MARVOMAR-239606 format. One record per atom (N, C-alpha, C, O, CB): atom name; x, y, z. Coordinates in Angstrom, 3 decimals. Last residue first. Glycine has a CB too. Example, Ala and Ser with C-alpha at 12.3 -4.5 7.8 and 13.67 -1.06 7.14 Angstrom:
N / 12.850 / -2.250 / 7.080
CA / 13.670 / -1.060 / 7.140
C / 12.900 / 0.030 / 7.870
O / 13.409 / 1.138 / 8.039
CB / 14.084 / -0.598 / 5.725
N / 13.190 / -5.690 / 7.800
CA / 12.300 / -4.500 / 7.800
C / 13.200 / -3.300 / 7.800
O / 14.236 / -3.319 / 8.465
CB / 11.308 / -4.473 / 9.046
***
This chain:
N / 84.963 / 95.572 / 76.060
CA / 85.058 / 94.761 / 74.847
C / 83.750 / 94.683 / 74.226
O / 83.599 / 94.044 / 73.184
CB / 85.581 / 93.384 / 75.117
N / 84.420 / 96.813 / 78.415
CA / 84.839 / 97.658 / 77.285
C / 84.885 / 96.876 / 75.988
O / 84.849 / 97.473 / 74.912
CB / 86.205 / 98.274 / 77.558
N / 84.022 / 94.892 / 80.294
CA / 82.844 / 95.532 / 79.725
C / 83.192 / 96.364 / 78.500
O / 82.340 / 96.592 / 77.642
CB / 82.167 / 96.402 / 80.766
N / 86.609 / 94.267 / 81.110
CA / 85.846 / 93.255 / 80.373
C / 84.586 / 93.840 / 79.728
O / 84.129 / 93.324 / 78.708
CB / 85.462 / 92.111 / 81.306
N / 87.368 / 96.622 / 82.393
CA / 88.128 / 96.175 / 81.237
C / 87.350 / 95.132 / 80.433
O / 87.427 / 95.116 / 79.205
CB / 89.475 / 95.605 / 81.679
N / 85.608 / 96.736 / 84.528
CA / 85.547 / 97.786 / 83.502
C / 86.272 / 97.357 / 82.246
O / 85.842 / 97.689 / 81.142
CB / 86.146 / 99.092 / 84.026
N / 86.535 / 94.490 / 85.924
CA / 85.163 / 94.514 / 85.405
C / 85.019 / 95.566 / 84.314
O / 84.382 / 95.319 / 83.290
CB / 84.159 / 94.788 / 86.538
N / 89.114 / 95.336 / 86.643
CA / 88.944 / 94.171 / 85.752
C / 87.544 / 94.137 / 85.135
O / 87.387 / 93.797 / 83.963
CB / 89.202 / 92.861 / 86.526
N / 88.469 / 97.464 / 88.342
CA / 89.258 / 97.719 / 87.141
C / 89.110 / 96.565 / 86.145
O / 88.994 / 96.794 / 84.941
CB / 90.742 / 97.927 / 87.505
N / 87.165 / 96.096 / 90.374
CA / 86.431 / 97.088 / 89.591
C / 87.157 / 97.389 / 88.282
O / 86.525 / 97.549 / 87.237
CB / 86.243 / 98.381 / 90.403
N / 89.325 / 94.572 / 91.360
CA / 88.184 / 93.906 / 90.745
C / 87.356 / 94.871 / 89.891
O / 86.899 / 94.506 / 88.808
CB / 87.305 / 93.277 / 91.821
N / 90.956 / 96.608 / 92.409
CA / 91.464 / 95.753 / 91.343
C / 90.319 / 95.050 / 90.617
O / 90.338 / 94.943 / 89.390
CB / 92.447 / 94.720 / 91.908
N / 89.285 / 97.588 / 94.417
CA / 89.700 / 98.471 / 93.317
C / 90.202 / 97.657 / 92.123
O / 89.907 / 97.980 / 90.973
CB / 90.802 / 99.446 / 93.792
N / 89.138 / 95.287 / 96.050
CA / 87.927 / 95.849 / 95.437
C / 88.262 / 96.755 / 94.254
O / 87.604 / 96.697 / 93.216
CB / 87.122 / 96.631 / 96.476
N / 91.795 / 95.056 / 96.866
CA / 91.199 / 93.995 / 96.047
C / 89.936 / 94.499 / 95.355
O / 89.693 / 94.168 / 94.194
CB / 90.875 / 92.758 / 96.913
N / 92.059 / 97.362 / 98.437
CA / 92.895 / 97.194 / 97.238
C / 92.318 / 96.136 / 96.305
O / 92.348 / 96.302 / 95.085
CB / 94.330 / 96.814 / 97.632
N / 90.235 / 96.722 / 100.435
CA / 90.031 / 97.914 / 99.613
C / 90.836 / 97.822 / 98.315
O / 90.345 / 98.163 / 97.239
CB / 90.427 / 99.182 / 100.396
N / 91.444 / 94.503 / 101.582
CA / 90.138 / 94.358 / 100.933
C / 89.845 / 95.542 / 100.016
O / 89.268 / 95.372 / 98.941
CB / 89.030 / 94.221 / 101.986
N / 93.743 / 95.722 / 102.645
CA / 93.882 / 94.704 / 101.605
C / 92.567 / 94.489 / 100.858
O / 92.569 / 94.312 / 99.640
CB / 94.360 / 93.384 / 102.216
N / 92.523 / 97.401 / 104.553
CA / 93.334 / 97.966 / 103.480
C / 93.483 / 96.980 / 102.325
O / 93.363 / 97.360 / 101.160
CB / 94.712 / 98.368 / 104.010
N / 91.362 / 95.512 / 106.242
CA / 90.514 / 96.475 / 105.535
C / 91.254 / 97.105 / 104.360
O / 90.673 / 97.317 / 103.296
CB / 90.032 / 97.566 / 106.496
N / 93.662 / 94.287 / 107.233
CA / 92.705 / 93.511 / 106.441
C / 91.798 / 94.433 / 105.637
O / 91.502 / 94.156 / 104.474
CB / 91.863 / 92.602 / 107.350
N / 94.791 / 96.476 / 108.611
CA / 95.527 / 95.829 / 107.514
C / 94.578 / 95.035 / 106.622
O / 94.675 / 95.100 / 105.397
CB / 96.630 / 94.902 / 108.070
N / 92.788 / 97.039 / 110.524
CA / 93.199 / 98.056 / 109.566
C / 93.921 / 97.441 / 108.369
O / 93.685 / 97.847 / 107.231
CB / 94.094 / 99.083 / 110.244
N / 92.689 / 94.629 / 111.993
CA / 91.497 / 95.119 / 111.297
C / 91.879 / 96.125 / 110.217
O / 91.348 / 96.069 / 109.108
CB / 90.514 / 95.757 / 112.293
N / 95.252 / 94.645 / 113.113
CA / 94.862 / 93.566 / 112.200
C / 93.666 / 93.988 / 111.362
O / 93.630 / 93.737 / 110.157
CB / 94.534 / 92.279 / 112.983
N / 95.025 / 96.928 / 114.714
CA / 96.030 / 96.878 / 113.654
C / 95.692 / 95.801 / 112.630
O / 95.829 / 96.015 / 111.426
CB / 97.420 / 96.624 / 114.247
N / 93.007 / 96.107 / 116.463
CA / 92.806 / 97.294 / 115.630
C / 93.787 / 97.303 / 114.459
O / 93.414 / 97.647 / 113.338
CB / 92.968 / 98.577 / 116.470
N / 94.179 / 93.933 / 117.797
CA / 93.055 / 93.700 / 116.882
C / 92.780 / 94.891 / 115.962
O / 92.369 / 94.709 / 114.816
CB / 91.806 / 93.380 / 117.676
N / 96.239 / 95.563 / 119.105
CA / 96.571 / 94.465 / 118.187
C / 95.397 / 94.125 / 117.266
O / 95.593 / 94.035 / 116.054
CB / 96.988 / 93.218 / 118.980
N / 94.868 / 97.319 / 120.779
CA / 95.664 / 97.851 / 119.680
C / 95.984 / 96.759 / 118.651
O / 95.994 / 97.026 / 117.450
CB / 96.961 / 98.472 / 120.218
N / 93.671 / 96.086 / 122.903
CA / 92.837 / 96.409 / 121.751
C / 93.619 / 96.901 / 120.551
O / 93.108 / 96.905 / 119.431
CB / 91.836 / 97.437 / 122.133
N / 95.757 / 96.003 / 124.723
CA / 95.221 / 94.733 / 124.217
C / 94.389 / 94.981 / 122.963
O / 94.404 / 94.159 / 122.047
CB / 94.365 / 94.022 / 125.300
N / 96.065 / 98.718 / 125.249
CA / 97.172 / 97.980 / 124.636
C / 96.685 / 96.664 / 124.049
O / 97.152 / 96.251 / 122.987
CB / 98.281 / 97.721 / 125.663
N / 93.413 / 100.940 / 124.350
CA / 94.009 / 99.949 / 125.252
C / 95.103 / 99.187 / 124.513
O / 95.054 / 99.039 / 123.292
CB / 92.929 / 98.966 / 125.796
N / 92.897 / 102.465 / 122.059
CA / 93.312 / 103.123 / 123.298
C / 93.947 / 102.135 / 124.279
O / 94.915 / 102.472 / 124.961
CB / 92.116 / 103.809 / 123.954
N / 91.820 / 101.129 / 119.923
CA / 93.275 / 101.241 / 119.974
C / 93.768 / 101.831 / 121.297
O / 94.949 / 101.703 / 121.620
CB / 93.765 / 102.094 / 118.819
N / 89.104 / 101.477 / 120.132
CA / 89.657 / 100.136 / 120.330
C / 91.160 / 100.196 / 120.571
O / 91.705 / 99.401 / 121.338
CB / 89.354 / 99.246 / 119.118
N / 89.018 / 104.186 / 119.504
CA / 88.526 / 103.739 / 120.805
C / 89.078 / 102.357 / 121.126
O / 89.475 / 102.092 / 122.261
CB / 86.983 / 103.721 / 120.829
N / 90.005 / 104.033 / 116.902
CA / 90.761 / 104.773 / 117.909
C / 90.320 / 104.370 / 119.308
O / 91.152 / 104.227 / 120.204
CB / 90.589 / 106.286 / 117.711
N / 87.948 / 102.638 / 115.635
CA / 89.274 / 102.024 / 115.722
C / 90.124 / 102.714 / 116.793
O / 90.877 / 102.053 / 117.508
CB / 89.986 / 102.087 / 114.356
N / 85.931 / 104.555 / 115.774
CA / 85.751 / 103.257 / 116.440
C / 87.102 / 102.572 / 116.645
O / 87.361 / 101.997 / 117.702
CB / 84.807 / 102.344 / 115.614
N / 87.141 / 106.526 / 114.189
CA / 86.812 / 106.811 / 115.587
C / 86.634 / 105.518 / 116.369
O / 87.125 / 105.393 / 117.491
CB / 85.539 / 107.667 / 115.681
N / 87.335 / 105.219 / 111.734
CA / 88.557 / 105.666 / 112.403
C / 88.304 / 105.954 / 113.876
O / 89.150 / 105.661 / 114.720
CB / 89.117 / 106.912 / 111.716
N / 84.649 / 104.916 / 111.086
CA / 85.441 / 103.720 / 111.357
C / 86.739 / 104.086 / 112.078
O / 87.194 / 103.338 / 112.944
CB / 85.749 / 102.972 / 110.047
N / 84.050 / 107.609 / 110.611
CA / 83.366 / 106.887 / 111.684
C / 84.140 / 105.629 / 112.075
O / 84.269 / 105.316 / 113.259
CB / 81.936 / 106.517 / 111.256
N / 85.788 / 108.164 / 108.386
CA / 85.904 / 108.891 / 109.649
C / 85.261 / 108.120 / 110.802
O / 85.868 / 107.991 / 111.865
CB / 85.261 / 110.271 / 109.523
N / 87.357 / 107.201 / 105.927
CA / 86.381 / 106.483 / 106.750
C / 86.447 / 107.031 / 108.174
O / 87.078 / 106.441 / 109.052
CB / 86.649 / 104.938 / 106.732
N / 89.367 / 108.174 / 104.282
CA / 88.085 / 108.850 / 104.305
C / 87.002 / 108.151 / 105.098
O / 85.827 / 108.485 / 104.950
CB / 87.620 / 109.034 / 102.942
N / 91.884 / 107.187 / 104.441
CA / 91.057 / 106.655 / 103.366
C / 89.646 / 107.222 / 103.387
O / 88.805 / 106.800 / 102.594
CB / 91.001 / 105.151 / 103.453
N / 92.843 / 108.398 / 106.715
CA / 93.426 / 108.795 / 105.435
C / 92.628 / 108.284 / 104.241
O / 92.681 / 108.866 / 103.158
CB / 94.846 / 108.296 / 105.343
N / 91.383 / 106.973 / 108.651
CA / 91.142 / 108.401 / 108.461
C / 91.676 / 108.884 / 107.113
O / 91.031 / 109.690 / 106.444
CB / 91.784 / 109.200 / 109.593
N / 92.515 / 104.434 / 108.571
CA / 91.115 / 104.612 / 108.188
C / 90.816 / 106.078 / 107.873
O / 90.079 / 106.379 / 106.934
CB / 90.188 / 104.110 / 109.305
N / 95.099 / 105.157 / 109.458
CA / 94.919 / 104.474 / 108.179
C / 93.486 / 104.637 / 107.676
O / 93.264 / 104.939 / 106.504
CB / 95.270 / 102.983 / 108.312
N / 94.623 / 106.105 / 111.993
CA / 95.075 / 107.042 / 110.967
C / 94.917 / 106.451 / 109.575
O / 94.633 / 107.173 / 108.620
CB / 96.530 / 107.434 / 111.207
N / 94.055 / 103.747 / 113.339
CA / 92.985 / 104.723 / 113.151
C / 93.355 / 105.755 / 112.091
O / 92.483 / 106.231 / 111.365
CB / 92.667 / 105.422 / 114.471
N / 96.620 / 102.400 / 113.294
CA / 95.437 / 101.868 / 112.614
C / 94.342 / 102.905 / 112.365
O / 93.760 / 102.933 / 111.280
CB / 94.868 / 100.744 / 113.417
N / 99.635 / 102.839 / 113.162
CA / 98.601 / 103.832 / 113.454
C / 97.293 / 103.429 / 112.771
O / 96.897 / 104.044 / 111.781
CB / 99.047 / 105.248 / 112.990
N / 101.057 / 100.487 / 112.550
CA / 101.472 / 101.305 / 113.680
C / 100.437 / 102.343 / 114.105
O / 100.365 / 102.693 / 115.283
CB / 102.749 / 101.992 / 113.347
N / 99.588 / 99.288 / 110.396
CA / 100.079 / 98.493 / 111.523
C / 100.356 / 99.367 / 112.742
O / 99.940 / 99.030 / 113.850
CB / 101.346 / 97.735 / 111.126
N / 98.988 / 101.346 / 108.641
CA / 97.889 / 100.518 / 109.154
C / 98.329 / 99.696 / 110.359
O / 97.523 / 99.435 / 111.252
CB / 97.363 / 99.590 / 108.055
N / 101.550 / 102.203 / 108.051
CA / 100.656 / 103.105 / 108.775
C / 99.509 / 102.316 / 109.388
O / 99.101 / 102.580 / 110.519
CB / 100.113 / 104.209 / 107.840
N / 102.370 / 99.983 / 106.594
CA / 103.038 / 100.304 / 107.859
C / 102.204 / 101.263 / 108.697
O / 102.160 / 101.143 / 109.921
CB / 104.418 / 100.909 / 107.596
N / 100.706 / 100.215 / 104.375
CA / 100.553 / 99.065 / 105.255
C / 101.224 / 99.317 / 106.604
O / 100.703 / 98.908 / 107.641
CB / 101.137 / 97.812 / 104.598
N / 101.602 / 102.442 / 103.070
CA / 100.306 / 102.529 / 103.710
C / 100.091 / 101.353 / 104.671
O / 99.377 / 101.484 / 105.665
CB / 99.198 / 102.570 / 102.654
***
């Protein structure tokens, strides 16, 4: 998924169900200069999403006790 975020940033957002963000990213990605920030944005967003899921899992595990 990280490679998709680097090479196809808007597709990365689209696959995660963020349609409006994917459209904004696609507009940014249209220019060659904008493609680099779009790729960085997609990778950071992906990492934040993974961290959020991990944190939710830890919170559920501590509440179960």
